[in-house]
N, C-alpha and C positions, 0 to 999 in steps of 0.2 A: 121832720122837716119835708114840707111841700115843696115841690119845684115848678118851675113855669109851665112845661108840659102837662101837668097834671091838672093846672088850674085852667089852661086852654081848654082841654078835655072836659073838665067838670062843668065848666060856665058856658060852653058851645061856644066859643070865642072864635071870630074870624081872623086870622092872621094877614095885615094888610102891607106888611114889610117883609124883606127876604128872609126866608126860613132858616133858622138855626138850630142847633141841637137844644131845645129848650129843656132838655132833662138836666143840663149842667147848670141851669138859672136857677137859684135858690134865693128869691126876695127875702129881704130883711123886716117887710113890714108892708102896709099899707097907708095910703093917704087917700084923701078927698078934698077936691077944692076946684072951683072954675077960674079965682083969681090967681093970674099968675105970682103974684108977690106973695100970697099966702103959703102957695106951694114951696116957694124959694126958702122962705123961713120955718115952714113947719115939716115938709116931707123928709122921711128920713133918707139917708145914703142907702141906695141899693133897693128901694120899695117899689111897689107898683103903685101908679098915680091913676086912680079913676075921675076923669074928666067929661064933659060935654063938650069939651073946646076941641075942635079940629084943625086951627090955625097953624103956620108955620113955625111960631114961638113956643109951643109946646116942645117942639123938638130942642128948640136952646136949652130950656129948661129941664128937660130930661137930661140932656146931655150934662150940663152943668154938675147936676146932681147925680150922676152916673145912675140913673134909676133902672130898675130891672125891666120894666114895661110901661108904657100907657096905655091902659084901658079907654077908649072913647065910647060914650053911652049914646043911647037913645038915637041909636042908627046914623049920629053925625059922621059925613066921610070928610077926610083929607083929600085936598086936591093933588094932583100929581108932583108939583113942587115939593108940598110937604112931605110926600111919602120917598122921593127922591133925596131931600135932605136927611130923612129918616134914615134910610137907606148906607148913606153916605156916613154919619155919624154912629151907625151900627144902634140906633134906637130902636126896641120894638115896639110898633105901634099894633096893637089889637082893637077889635071892634065887636059891641054887642047893640041889640036894638032894647035890651033892659035899661031901665031907669039906673043912673047913679046908685041910688038908694038902694035897689035889689041887688047890684053887683057887691055893693060894699056888706050887705047883709050875709051875702053868699060866701064872699071872702072870708069874713068874719067865721062863718061855722066851718071855714075850711083851716081855721085857725092863723090865719094871715090878718095881722094888725100891727099898730105900732108900738 
């Protein structure tokens, strides 16, 4: 099983929220979408969500589904209010300059899929 710490290292992700013991977090799968309604319907509980969205509502959706992490792609960056809310809710926000397509492919190669 691949833990979140290994995913962060392998994909060279930037941790945007307060650090945790990511080795204790085992994602249940992965999901990629930019429409929040699609994520709420389709993302498996405990999975990693890949999106280029970086606004405050991603935190609410991630908290609702108790996601392992949100990977924000294409260099999009959340504002301070979003980061603060993510820290308060215990949501792991990660960042990559790569496209969502590339990140999903690499996650698939690591055995992370729904």
